[in-house]
TORPA-410202 format. One line per 5 residues: number of its first residue (from 1); their letters; for each residue x, y, z of N, C-alpha, C. Coordinates in steps of 0.05 Angstrom, whole numbers, plus 5000, padded with zeros to 4 digits. Layout:
NUM	a	X,Y,Z,X,Y,Z,X,Y,Z ~ ...
//
This chain:
1	maavq	7697,4857,3348,7715,4837,3335,7712,4810,3349 ~ 7710,4789,3333,7707,4762,3344,7733,4754,3358 ~ 7730,4738,3379,7753,4728,3393,7768,4708,3376 ~ 7795,4709,3378,7811,4691,3363,7812,4664,3377 ~ 7807,4643,3362,7808,4616,3373,7836,4609,3380
6	sapyg	7841,4600,3405,7868,4594,3413,7878,4568,3399 ~ 7903,4568,3392,7914,4545,3378,7917,4522,3398 ~ 7915,4497,3389,7917,4474,3406,7945,4471,3419 ~ 7946,4457,3441,7971,4453,3455,7991,4440,3436 ~ 8015,4451,3436,8037,4439,3420,8038,4450,3392
11	fdlgg	8019,4467,3384,8020,4478,3357,8035,4504,3357 ~ 8055,4507,3341,8072,4531,3340,8060,4550,3320 ~ 8042,4567,3329,8028,4586,3312,8048,4605,3298 ~ 8066,4616,3314,8085,4635,3303,8103,4622,3283 ~ 8113,4598,3289,8130,4584,3270,8116,4577,3244
16	tlqni	8090,4569,3247,8075,4562,3223,8070,4587,3205 ~ 8064,4609,3217,8060,4634,3202,8086,4642,3188 ~ 8108,4639,3202,8134,4646,3190,8140,4628,3167 ~ 8134,4602,3171,8139,4582,3149,8122,4589,3125 ~ 8097,4596,3129,8079,4604,3107,8090,4628,3092
21	svlga	8100,4647,3108,8112,4671,3095,8136,4664,3078 ~ 8153,4647,3088,8177,4638,3073,8170,4623,3048 ~ 8151,4604,3051,8143,4588,3028,8128,4605,3007 ~ 8113,4624,3017,8099,4642,2998,8118,4659,2982 ~ 8139,4669,2996,8159,4684,2981,8174,4667,2961
26	qlqsg	8180,4642,2968,8193,4624,2949,8175,4619,2924 ~ 8150,4615,2929,8131,4610,2907,8130,4635,2889 ~ 8128,4658,2901,8127,4683,2885,8152,4687,2868 ~ 8175,4677,2879,8200,4681,2864,8204,4659,2843 ~ 8185,4641,2840,8186,4622,2818,8194,4594,2827
31	etnsr	8198,4589,2853,8205,4563,2863,8179,4546,2866 ~ 8170,4534,2844,8145,4520,2844,8145,4495,2862 ~ 8168,4485,2869,8169,4461,2887,8159,4467,2914 ~ 8157,4493,2922,8148,4500,2948,8117,4501,2950 ~ 8104,4498,2927,8075,4501,2927,8060,4481,2944
36	ddlie	8067,4455,2942,8054,4434,2957,8058,4438,2987 ~ 8083,4446,2995,8089,4451,3023,8073,4475,3033 ~ 8069,4495,3016,8054,4518,3024,8024,4511,3029 ~ 8014,4495,3011,7986,4486,3014,7982,4471,3040 ~ 8001,4453,3046,7998,4437,3071,8002,4454,3095
41	aarsl	8020,4473,3094,8023,4491,3117,7998,4508,3122 ~ 7986,4517,3100,7961,4533,3103,7938,4516,3114 ~ 7937,4490,3105,7916,4472,3115,7921,4467,3145 ~ 7946,4463,3153,7952,4459,3181,7944,4483,3198 ~ 7948,4506,3187,7941,4531,3201,7911,4532,3206
46	vtaie	7896,4527,3185,7866,4528,3188,7857,4506,3208 ~ 7868,4482,3206,7860,4461,3224,7866,4468,3253 ~ 7888,4482,3257,7896,4489,3285,7879,4511,3297 ~ 7871,4531,3281,7857,4554,3293,7827,4552,3290 ~ 7817,4533,3274,7789,4529,3271,7778,4515,3296
51	sprea	7756,4524,3306,7744,4511,3330,7732,4484,3321 ~ 7728,4465,3340,7715,4440,3333,7687,4445,3321 ~ 7672,4464,3332,7645,4469,3322,7647,4479,3293 ~ 7665,4497,3287,7669,4507,3260,7676,4484,3241 ~ 7694,4467,3250,7703,4445,3233,7680,4426,3227
56	ivrma	7664,4420,3247,7641,4402,3243,7620,4414,3224 ~ 7614,4440,3227,7595,4453,3209,7606,4453,3181 ~ 7632,4458,3178,7644,4459,3151,7642,4431,3138 ~ 7650,4410,3153,7651,4383,3141,7623,4372,3137 ~ 7605,4376,3156,7579,4363,3156,7559,4378,3139
61	lsepa	7561,4404,3138,7540,4420,3124,7551,4437,3101 ~ 7571,4453,3106,7579,4472,3085,7591,4459,3061 ~ 7608,4438,3065,7621,4426,3041,7601,4409,3025 ~ 7584,4392,3038,7563,4379,3022,7544,4398,3008 ~ 7537,4421,3022,7520,4441,3009,7535,4454,2985
66	rntal	7561,4457,2988,7576,4468,2965,7573,4450,2941 ~ 7575,4424,2944,7572,4405,2922,7544,4408,2909 ~ 7524,4412,2926,7497,4416,2915,7495,4442,2898 ~ 7506,4463,2909,7506,4489,2894,7523,4487,2869 ~ 7545,4472,2870,7561,4468,2846,7545,4454,2824
71	rvaid	7531,4433,2831,7516,4418,2811,7494,4436,2799 ~ 7480,4451,2816,7459,4469,2805,7471,4490,2787 ~ 7494,4501,2794,7507,4521,2778,7516,4510,2751 ~ 7527,4485,2752,7535,4472,2727,7511,4467,2709 ~ 7490,4456,2720,7467,4448,2705,7452,4472,2693
76	tgvfd	7453,4495,2707,7439,4519,2697,7457,4537,2681 ~ 7483,4530,2679,7501,4547,2663,7510,4572,2676 ~ 7507,4574,2703,7514,4599,2717,7544,4606,2713 ~ 7562,4587,2715,7590,4593,2712,7596,4604,2684 ~ 7583,4592,2663,7587,4602,2636,7577,4631,2634
81	hlveg	7554,4637,2645,7542,4663,2644,7560,4684,2658 ~ 7572,4676,2680,7590,4694,2694,7615,4700,2677 ~ 7626,4680,2665,7650,4684,2648,7644,4699,2623 ~ 7620,4695,2612,7612,4710,2588,7611,4740,2593 ~ 7608,4747,2618,7607,4776,2624,7634,4789,2624
86	egspr	7655,4773,2616,7682,4784,2613,7693,4796,2638 ~ 7685,4784,2661,7696,4792,2687,7680,4813,2700 ~ 7661,4826,2687,7644,4846,2699,7624,4833,2717 ~ 7619,4844,2741,7599,4832,2759,7571,4831,2746 ~ 7557,4810,2752,7530,4806,2743,7512,4802,2766
91	hssel	7488,4814,2765,7469,4812,2787,7455,4784,2787 ~ 7448,4775,2810,7435,4749,2813,7410,4747,2797 ~ 7395,4770,2795,7370,4769,2779,7376,4766,2749 ~ 7397,4778,2739,7405,4774,2711,7414,4745,2706 ~ 7429,4734,2725,7438,4707,2722,7414,4688,2724
96	aalsr	7395,4694,2740,7371,4677,2742,7356,4677,2716 ~ 7353,4701,2703,7339,4702,2677,7354,4686,2656 ~ 7381,4689,2655,7397,4675,2636,7396,4645,2640 ~ 7393,4637,2665,7394,4609,2672,7366,4596,2673 ~ 7345,4613,2670,7318,4605,2672,7312,4591,2699
101	adpvl	7323,4603,2720,7319,4593,2747,7304,4614,2764 ~ 7291,4605,2784,7278,4623,2803,7298,4641,2816 ~ 7293,4668,2817,7313,4687,2827,7320,4681,2857 ~ 7300,4675,2873,7305,4669,2901,7323,4645,2904 ~ 7316,4624,2889,7331,4599,2890,7360,4604,2882
106	lsrml	7364,4617,2860,7391,4621,2850,7407,4640,2868 ~ 7394,4659,2880,7408,4677,2898,7419,4662,2922 ~ 7404,4642,2932,7414,4626,2954,7438,4609,2946 ~ 7437,4598,2922,7459,4582,2912,7484,4599,2908 ~ 7480,4623,2897,7503,4641,2892,7516,4650,2918
111	khlaa	7500,4655,2938,7511,4664,2964,7530,4642,2975 ~ 7521,4617,2973,7538,4596,2984,7563,4592,2966 ~ 7560,4594,2940,7584,4591,2923,7604,4613,2929 ~ 7594,4637,2934,7612,4659,2941,7625,4654,2969 ~ 7609,4644,2988,7620,4639,3015,7642,4617,3014
116	mqlig	7639,4599,2994,7659,4578,2991,7681,4585,2971 ~ 7681,4611,2963,7702,4622,2946,7704,4610,2918 ~ 7681,4601,2908,7681,4590,2880,7673,4612,2860 ~ 7662,4634,2870,7657,4658,2854,7663,4681,2872 ~ 7665,4705,2861,7670,4729,2876,7645,4745,2880
121	etseg	7644,4761,2901,7620,4777,2908,7630,4806,2914 ~ 7619,4825,2900,7627,4853,2903,7609,4868,2922 ~ 7583,4864,2919,7563,4878,2936,7538,4861,2935 ~ 7517,4871,2947,7492,4855,2949,7482,4847,2921 ~ 7482,4821,2916,7471,4809,2892,7489,4811,2868
126	lyypn	7514,4821,2871,7532,4824,2848,7555,4804,2851 ~ 7559,4788,2829,7579,4767,2830,7597,4768,2805 ~ 7622,4759,2808,7641,4759,2786,7656,4733,2786 ~ 7668,4725,2763,7683,4700,2762,7711,4702,2773 ~ 7720,4682,2787,7748,4680,2794,7761,4657,2779
131	hltra	7785,4650,2786,7799,4629,2771,7784,4602,2773 ~ 7772,4596,2795,7757,4571,2797,7731,4572,2781 ~ 7718,4595,2779,7695,4597,2762,7702,4591,2734 ~ 7724,4602,2724,7732,4598,2696,7739,4568,2692 ~ 7752,4556,2712,7759,4528,2709,7734,4510,2707
136	ltkpe	7713,4518,2721,7689,4502,2722,7672,4505,2697 ~ 7680,4522,2678,7666,4523,2652,7676,4502,2633 ~ 7699,4490,2640,7712,4470,2622,7700,4443,2626 ~ 7693,4428,2605,7680,4402,2607,7695,4382,2625 ~ 7722,4383,2624,7737,4364,2640,7734,4369,2670
141	nnggi	7729,4394,2677,7726,4401,2705,7697,4398,2715 ~ 7678,4410,2699,7650,4407,2708,7641,4378,2705 ~ 7653,4363,2685,7647,4335,2683,7657,4319,2707 ~ 7680,4328,2717,7690,4315,2742,7672,4319,2765 ~ 7662,4343,2768,7643,4349,2790,7618,4332,2787
146	twcve	7607,4332,2763,7582,4316,2758,7587,4287,2764 ~ 7608,4276,2754,7614,4247,2758,7618,4241,2787 ~ 7635,4257,2800,7641,4250,2828,7617,4254,2847 ~ 7601,4274,2842,7578,4279,2860,7556,4258,2855 ~ 7550,4252,2830,7528,4235,2824,7534,4205,2823
151	aigpt	7559,4198,2817,7566,4169,2815,7582,4160,2840 ~ 7603,4174,2846,7620,4166,2869,7607,4175,2895 ~ 7594,4198,2895,7581,4209,2919,7564,4189,2934 ~ 7545,4176,2920,7527,4157,2933,7542,4133,2946 ~ 7564,4124,2932,7578,4101,2944,7593,4109,2969
156	llqlp	7604,4133,2970,7617,4142,2995,7597,4147,3017 ~ 7574,4158,3011,7554,4163,3031,7542,4137,3043 ~ 7540,4117,3026,7528,4092,3035,7550,4072,3044 ~ 7575,4079,3041,7596,4060,3049,7595,4053,3079 ~ 7590,4071,3097,7589,4063,3125,7567,4041,3130
161	aylas	7544,4045,3118,7522,4025,3121,7530,3999,3110 ~ 7543,3999,3086,7552,3974,3074,7572,3960,3092 ~ 7592,3975,3102,7613,3963,3118,7601,3951,3144 ~ 7581,3965,3155,7567,3954,3179,7554,3927,3172 ~ 7542,3926,3147,7528,3902,3140,7546,3878,3136
166	igyqn	7572,3882,3131,7591,3860,3128,7610,3857,3151 ~ 7602,3870,3174,7618,3867,3198,7645,3881,3197 ~ 7646,3904,3182,7670,3920,3180,7695,3904,3170 ~ 7690,3888,3150,7712,3874,3136,7720,3891,3112 ~ 7745,3887,3103,7754,3902,3079,7738,3891,3055
171	pdndv	7724,3908,3040,7707,3897,3019,7723,3883,2997 ~ 7714,3859,2989,7728,3844,2968,7709,3830,2949 ~ 7683,3837,2951,7663,3825,2933,7653,3846,2913 ~ 7666,3847,2890,7661,3868,2871,7635,3864,2855 ~ 7622,3840,2858,7597,3836,2845,7573,3841,2863
176	dgpwq	7578,3844,2889,7557,3850,2908,7570,3867,2930 ~ 7581,3890,2922,7597,3907,2939,7584,3934,2944 ~ 7600,3953,2953,7590,3980,2959,7576,3993,2935 ~ 7587,3989,2911,7575,4001,2887,7547,3992,2883 ~ 7543,3966,2884,7516,3954,2880,7497,3962,2903
181	fahnt	7508,3963,2927,7492,3971,2950,7482,3999,2948 ~ 7500,4018,2940,7493,4046,2938,7474,4052,2915 ~ 7479,4039,2892,7464,4046,2868,7441,4027,2862 ~ 7437,4008,2881,7415,3989,2878,7415,3976,2851 ~ 7437,3963,2844,7441,3952,2818,7456,3925,2821
186	dllhw	7453,3908,2801,7469,3884,2799,7493,3887,2781 ~ 7495,3911,2769,7517,3915,2750,7543,3924,2764 ~ 7565,3916,2752,7591,3927,2760,7593,3956,2752 ~ 7613,3969,2762,7617,3998,2758,7616,4006,2728 ~ 7632,3993,2712,7635,4001,2684,7609,3996,2667
191	pwtve	7597,3973,2669,7572,3969,2654,7550,3989,2663 ~ 7549,3995,2689,7530,4014,2699,7535,4042,2687 ~ 7560,4049,2685,7567,4075,2674,7559,4077,2645 ~ 7563,4056,2630,7556,4057,2601,7526,4060,2598 ~ 7511,4049,2617,7481,4051,2615,7471,4078,2623
196	hprlh	7488,4096,2632,7481,4123,2640,7497,4143,2623 ~ 7487,4148,2598,7503,4163,2578,7512,4190,2588 ~ 7496,4205,2603,7504,4232,2612,7527,4230,2631 ~ 7526,4211,2649,7548,4208,2668,7573,4195,2655 ~ 7568,4178,2635,7590,4167,2620,7606,4189,2605
201	kafna	7591,4207,2593,7603,4230,2580,7619,4247,2599 ~ 7607,4252,2623,7621,4268,2643,7646,4254,2652 ~ 7645,4228,2656,7669,4213,2665,7691,4215,2644 ~ 7684,4211,2618,7704,4212,2597,7717,4240,2595 ~ 7701,4260,2598,7711,4287,2598,7731,4291,2622
206	ymsah	7723,4281,2645,7740,4284,2669,7767,4269,2664 ~ 7766,4245,2654,7790,4229,2650,7808,4241,2628 ~ 7796,4256,2609,7812,4267,2587,7834,4286,2597 ~ 7830,4297,2621,7849,4316,2632,7860,4307,2658 ~ 7857,4281,2664,7865,4270,2690,7894,4274,2696
211	qtgrs	7911,4274,2675,7940,4276,2679,7950,4305,2677 ~ 7932,4324,2672,7940,4352,2669,7953,4361,2695 ~ 7977,4373,2693,7991,4383,2716,8006,4362,2732 ~ 8005,4336,2723,8018,4315,2737,8044,4307,2722 ~ 8062,4296,2737,8087,4286,2724,8080,4262,2706
216	ywadq	8094,4261,2683,8090,4238,2665,8113,4219,2668 ~ 8106,4193,2670,8126,4173,2677,8149,4171,2658 ~ 8145,4178,2632,8166,4175,2612,8184,4200,2611 ~ 8179,4221,2627,8197,4243,2629,8225,4232,2637 ~ 8246,4242,2625,8272,4232,2631,8280,4237,2660
221	sfypv	8269,4258,2672,8274,4264,2700,8258,4247,2719 ~ 8240,4231,2708,8223,4213,2724,8234,4185,2723 ~ 8229,4171,2701,8238,4143,2697,8257,4143,2674 ~ 8280,4130,2677,8301,4129,2656,8293,4111,2633 ~ 8276,4120,2615,8266,4105,2593,8288,4095,2575
226	kerli	8305,4112,2568,8326,4105,2549,8344,4082,2560 ~ 8352,4086,2585,8370,4066,2597,8356,4039,2603 ~ 8331,4040,2611,8318,4015,2620,8299,4002,2600 ~ 8292,4017,2579,8274,4006,2559,8286,4006,2531 ~ 8293,4029,2522,8301,4032,2494,8328,4019,2489
231	qdadp	8347,4023,2508,8373,4011,2505,8370,3980,2507 ~ 8383,3967,2488,8383,3937,2487,8356,3925,2478 ~ 8337,3942,2470,8312,3932,2460,8315,3922,2432 ~ 8300,3901,2425,8300,3890,2397,8286,3910,2379 ~ 8299,3923,2360,8287,3943,2343,8265,3932,2325
236	kgvll	8265,3905,2321,8245,3893,2304,8222,3881,2320 ~ 8225,3882,2346,8204,3870,2364,8185,3891,2374 ~ 8169,3883,2393,8150,3902,2406,8163,3916,2429 ~ 8163,3942,2428,8176,3958,2449,8157,3962,2473 ~ 8132,3968,2468,8114,3975,2490,8085,3966,2483
241	vdigg	8073,3952,2502,8045,3944,2500,8030,3959,2522 ~ 8011,3976,2514,7995,3991,2533,7969,3975,2538 ~ 7967,3961,2561,7945,3943,2567,7923,3960,2581 ~ 7899,3958,2570,7877,3975,2581,7883,4004,2575 ~ 7894,4010,2552,7904,4036,2546,7884,4056,2534
246	gkghd	7858,4048,2535,7837,4067,2526,7841,4074,2496 ~ 7842,4100,2491,7843,4110,2464,7871,4118,2455 ~ 7891,4109,2471,7919,4112,2462,7933,4137,2470 ~ 7922,4152,2490,7935,4177,2498,7963,4173,2509 ~ 7967,4152,2525,7993,4147,2537,8014,4140,2515
251	lqrfi	8006,4123,2496,8025,4116,2475,8032,4140,2457 ~ 8012,4157,2452,8018,4181,2437,8038,4199,2451 ~ 8035,4202,2478,8054,4218,2493,8081,4205,2493 ~ 8082,4178,2492,8108,4165,2491,8122,4171,2465 ~ 8107,4170,2443,8118,4177,2417,8128,4206,2416
256	dhfpd	8113,4224,2428,8121,4252,2429,8147,4255,2444 ~ 8151,4239,2465,8175,4241,2481,8199,4227,2467 ~ 8193,4205,2453,8215,4189,2440,8208,4183,2411 ~ 8208,4203,2394,8199,4200,2366,8218,4181,2351 ~ 8243,4178,2360,8262,4162,2345,8265,4134,2356
261	skgql	8250,4127,2376,8252,4100,2387,8244,4079,2367 ~ 8256,4056,2368,8250,4034,2349,8233,4013,2363 ~ 8218,3998,2347,8201,3977,2357,8172,3984,2355 ~ 8155,3964,2356,8127,3968,2353,8114,3977,2379 ~ 8092,3991,2376,8076,4000,2399,8048,3988,2396
266	vlqdm	8038,3975,2417,8012,3961,2415,7993,3972,2435 ~ 7970,3980,2426,7948,3990,2443,7928,3968,2447 ~ 7923,3960,2472,7903,3940,2478,7881,3950,2496 ~ 7856,3944,2489,7833,3949,2506,7810,3932,2495 ~ 7787,3933,2509,7764,3918,2499,7758,3927,2471
271	pevia	7748,3909,2454,7743,3916,2426,7725,3940,2422 ~ 7705,3944,2439,7687,3967,2436,7702,3993,2442 ~ 7722,3992,2460,7738,4016,2465,7757,4022,2442 ~ 7770,4001,2432,7788,4004,2410,7774,4015,2385 ~ 7748,4008,2382,7733,4017,2359,7728,4048,2360
276	eaghl	7730,4059,2384,7726,4088,2388,7752,4103,2390 ~ 7774,4090,2385,7800,4103,2389,7806,4125,2368 ~ 7793,4123,2345,7797,4144,2325,7824,4142,2312 ~ 7834,4164,2302,7859,4165,2287,7882,4161,2306 ~ 7899,4141,2300,7922,4135,2316,7948,4139,2300
281	dprir	7969,4145,2313,7995,4147,2300,8000,4121,2285 ~ 8012,4121,2261,8017,4097,2246,8034,4076,2262 ~ 8049,4085,2281,8066,4067,2296,8050,4050,2316 ~ 8025,4059,2322,8009,4046,2342,7991,4025,2329 ~ 7993,4000,2339,7976,3978,2328,7954,3972,2349
286	pvghn	7929,3978,2342,7907,3973,2361,7899,3944,2360 ~ 7894,3932,2384,7887,3904,2387,7865,3902,2408 ~ 7843,3890,2401,7822,3884,2421,7831,3862,2439 ~ 7831,3867,2465,7840,3846,2484,7828,3851,2511 ~ 7819,3829,2523,7809,3829,2551,7832,3821,2569
291	ffevq	7841,3838,2587,7865,3832,2602,7862,3810,2622 ~ 7838,3799,2625,7836,3774,2641,7843,3749,2625 ~ 7846,3753,2599,7853,3730,2582,7883,3730,2576 ~ 7893,3708,2566,7922,3704,2562,7933,3726,2543 ~ 7955,3738,2550,7967,3760,2534,7977,3749,2508
296	pvkga	7966,3760,2485,7974,3749,2459,8001,3759,2448 ~ 8010,3781,2459,8036,3793,2449,8058,3782,2466 ~ 8075,3766,2455,8096,3752,2470,8123,3767,2468 ~ 8137,3768,2490,8165,3777,2490,8169,3806,2485 ~ 8149,3823,2491,8153,3852,2488,8174,3863,2508
301	rayfm	8186,3885,2501,8205,3897,2519,8191,3906,2545 ~ 8167,3918,2542,8153,3928,2565,8123,3925,2561 ~ 8109,3918,2583,8080,3917,2584,8072,3938,2605 ~ 8055,3957,2596,8048,3980,2613,8019,3980,2620 ~ 8013,3986,2645,7986,3990,2654,7984,4015,2671
306	hsvlh	7966,4033,2662,7963,4059,2676,7937,4059,2692 ~ 7940,4059,2718,7917,4060,2737,7896,4038,2730 ~ 7906,4014,2725,7889,3992,2719,7884,3975,2744 ~ 7905,3968,2758,7902,3949,2780,7889,3960,2805 ~ 7890,3987,2807,7876,3998,2831,7846,3996,2829
311	dwtdd	7836,3989,2806,7807,3984,2802,7798,3957,2812 ~ 7817,3940,2820,7810,3912,2825,7819,3902,2852 ~ 7804,3882,2863,7813,3869,2887,7839,3854,2882 ~ 7852,3846,2903,7877,3831,2900,7873,3806,2883 ~ 7851,3792,2888,7846,3767,2872,7843,3773,2843
316	rarqi	7828,3793,2836,7824,3800,2808,7850,3811,2796 ~ 7864,3828,2810,7889,3838,2800,7909,3816,2795 ~ 7909,3796,2813,7927,3773,2809,7920,3757,2784 ~ 7894,3755,2778,7885,3742,2753,7896,3757,2729 ~ 7895,3783,2730,7905,3800,2707,7934,3795,2704
321	lkalt	7949,3795,2726,7978,3792,2724,7986,3764,2715 ~ 7972,3744,2724,7978,3716,2716,7971,3711,2687 ~ 7953,3726,2676,7947,3724,2647,7969,3737,2630 ~ 7985,3754,2643,8006,3769,2629,8033,3755,2631 ~ 8040,3745,2655,8068,3737,2660,8078,3715,2641
326	pamri	8062,3696,2631,8073,3677,2612,8083,3689,2587 ~ 8074,3713,2580,8083,3726,2555,8109,3741,2559 ~ 8117,3745,2584,8141,3760,2590,8167,3743,2587 ~ 8187,3755,2575,8212,3741,2570,8231,3746,2594 ~ 8241,3725,2606,8259,3728,2629,8283,3744,2622
331	nysrl	8291,3762,2640,8315,3780,2637,8312,3800,2614 ~ 8288,3803,2603,8284,3822,2581,8259,3839,2585 ~ 8236,3826,2588,8210,3840,2590,8207,3853,2618 ~ 8195,3877,2617,8189,3891,2642,8160,3898,2644 ~ 8149,3896,2667,8122,3905,2672,8124,3933,2685
336	llseh	8110,3952,2673,8110,3979,2683,8082,3986,2693 ~ 8079,3994,2718,8054,4001,2729,8055,4030,2738 ~ 8037,4047,2726,8034,4074,2735,8012,4075,2755 ~ 8019,4074,2780,8000,4072,2802,8010,4088,2826 ~ 7992,4095,2844,8001,4107,2869,8014,4086,2887
341	vvpev	8034,4094,2901,8046,4078,2922,8042,4094,2947 ~ 8024,4085,2964,8016,4100,2987,8038,4099,3008 ~ 8048,4122,3017,8068,4122,3038,8057,4110,3064 ~ 8074,4099,3080,8066,4088,3106,8057,4110,3125 ~ 8069,4133,3123,8062,4156,3139,8059,4181,3122
346	naswk	8043,4200,3131,8039,4226,3117,8031,4223,3088 ~ 8012,4205,3083,8002,4203,3056,7985,4227,3048 ~ 7986,4234,3023,7971,4257,3013,7941,4252,3014 ~ 7926,4273,3022,7896,4271,3023,7885,4264,2995 ~ 7899,4272,2974,7889,4266,2947,7890,4235,2942
351	vtgtd	7911,4223,2952,7914,4194,2949,7895,4178,2967 ~ 7893,4187,2992,7876,4172,3011,7847,4175,3003 ~ 7839,4199,2993,7812,4202,2983,7806,4184,2959 ~ 7825,4182,2941,7822,4164,2918,7820,4135,2927 ~ 7835,4128,2948,7834,4100,2958,7806,4093,2967
356	lammg	7792,4111,2982,7765,4105,2991,7746,4105,2968 ~ 7751,4122,2947,7734,4121,2923,7737,4094,2909 ~ 7762,4084,2907,7766,4058,2895,7752,4036,2911 ~ 7752,4038,2937,7738,4019,2954,7708,4019,2947 ~ 7696,4043,2945,7668,4045,2940,7660,4037,2912
361	nfcgm	7677,4044,2893,7670,4038,2865,7675,4009,2856 ~ 7697,3998,2865,7706,3972,2854,7713,3951,2875 ~ 7713,3958,2901,7727,3942,2921,7757,3941,2914 ~ 7766,3961,2900,7795,3964,2893,7809,3980,2915 ~ 7834,3987,2910,7850,4001,2930,7875,4014,2918
366	ersrv	7884,4035,2931,7911,4045,2927,7929,4030,2946 ~ 7952,4020,2936,7968,4002,2952,7994,4014,2961 ~ 8004,4005,2984,8030,4013,2994,8051,3996,2981 ~ 8076,4003,2986,8098,3988,2974,8097,3958,2983 ~ 8091,3954,3008,8090,3926,3018,8067,3911,3005
371	qwqsl	8044,3925,3001,8021,3912,2987,8027,3906,2958 ~ 8042,3924,2945,8049,3919,2917,8068,3896,2916 ~ 8088,3894,2934,8106,3872,2934,8092,3845,2938 ~ 8073,3845,2956,8058,3821,2962,8042,3812,2937 ~ 8028,3831,2925,8011,3825,2901,8028,3815,2878
376	lssag	8049,3829,2872,8066,3822,2849,8080,3796,2853 ~ 8090,3791,2877,8105,3766,2882,8086,3742,2880 ~ 8060,3746,2887,8041,3724,2886,8035,3717,2857 ~ 8042,3734,2838,8038,3728,2809,8065,3722,2795 ~ 8086,3717,2811,8112,3709,2799,8128,3732,2789
381	leitg	8124,3756,2801,8138,3780,2792,8154,3792,2816 ~ 8176,3805,2809,8193,3817,2829,8197,3846,2822 ~ 8192,3864,2842,8196,3892,2837,8226,3898,2834 ~ 8233,3911,2812,8261,3918,2806,8266,3948,2809 ~ 8245,3963,2816,8249,3992,2821,8222,4006,2823
386	iwtkd	8222,4027,2840,8198,4045,2842,8209,4073,2840 ~ 8197,4089,2821,8205,4116,2817,8181,4134,2824 ~ 8186,4154,2841,8165,4172,2850,8174,4201,2846 ~ 8159,4217,2832,8167,4245,2826,8156,4264,2847 ~ 8130,4261,2854,8117,4279,2874,8094,4265,2886
391	adses	8083,4277,2907,8062,4264,2923,8036,4261,2908 ~ 8031,4278,2888,8006,4279,2874,8004,4259,2851 ~ 8027,4255,2838,8027,4238,2814,8031,4209,2821 ~ 8022,4191,2802,8027,4163,2806,8057,4157,2805 ~ 8066,4136,2819,8093,4127,2817,8095,4109,2793
396	lieam	8120,4102,2785,8124,4082,2764,8137,4058,2777 ~ 8123,4035,2777,8133,4011,2789,8143,3993,2766 ~ 8167,3984,2768,8179,3966,2748,8182,3938,2761 ~ 8173,3918,2746,8176,3890,2756,8184,3872,2734 ~ 8197,3850,2741,8205,3830,2721,8197,3802,2732
401	vtggs	8196,3783,2714,8188,3756,2721,8209,3745,2741 ~ 8200,3733,2762,8218,3722,2782,8236,3700,2769 ~ 8262,3701,2777,8281,3682,2766,8300,3695,2747 ~ 8294,3719,2739,8312,3734,2721,8331,3750,2738 ~ 8350,3763,2725,8369,3781,2739,8377,3803,2721
406	e	8383,3825,2733,8390,3849,2717,8416,3844,2702
//
């Protein structure tokens, strides 16, 4: 039996194990709020008892190799073939034949996927699908892997070299930044993506389910929509403008939540995006609009942006906001931002990871409350409230033009 790695000084192994037991029992009894705490407790346990050598091998070799095996399995259809077997184990040689891959090559990939718990292994050469295998057959999930490994991956890998080249300053040049450095291109992130149709398709699939399992800002238990938007809104005016709203998913969810609300709903995005929006609810009016240009819809009750500003540097984000604020009516219009608000301490790894991805992709960032206050006030806006439901979901930031009062 291998020796047990001693826990580091100050780590309460017994207390952590007891906490995991309690949280596990709560989750099994249906208390879903304990899930995040259980995950963090389990991660803390692994971090404490894993040796430095094991941690380094995992981070430097096993996890990057997992991404390689993932991409090969997606490209060759291995996950689909495992699921098609209806849960029965399949031999690596059978999977190799179905995937048209070399048996030795595929066997090596399958062994690592099993070691990383992405598939199950019953005996020598026999593999079966688990819940992650099944999830990875869905386009939104395997598209996310493809996009993140092939598009974001190079920017993160090359980010240290780029930062060294600019003297370790915070990147703010989005036309000659980490993205261009890593991909050897003069193009910004979005034009580059459009020129790579396979990755563009993967990205769109990934984004189609980006909000799955996350809290929705218009839930009554999240942001008080009725009290702060619908109440006192002009029923003949514009209720909500979704700026950079893509194909209208957020507005449709708003209609589903508030089918009896009065007022117009406006969907804005670049004309080429609006052209692909397809069938929209009759209440939604699509308008081609570049959000760097003056906002054409005046005096709406609310202007909404979902994960728009984290794509941009402070200077660019300020330009977007200053193009909007003249359209806002004092003491009436509200700006609603669905964005992460990074805590000053104990930020979620999901948010901090996204922050570094935004740095690499756009020279953008996930902002703290202080950073949001600074940015918004520089554009003549004052935060009137921040609502946060959980650590994983975006917060809802509400702001109004400076000079107004509630």
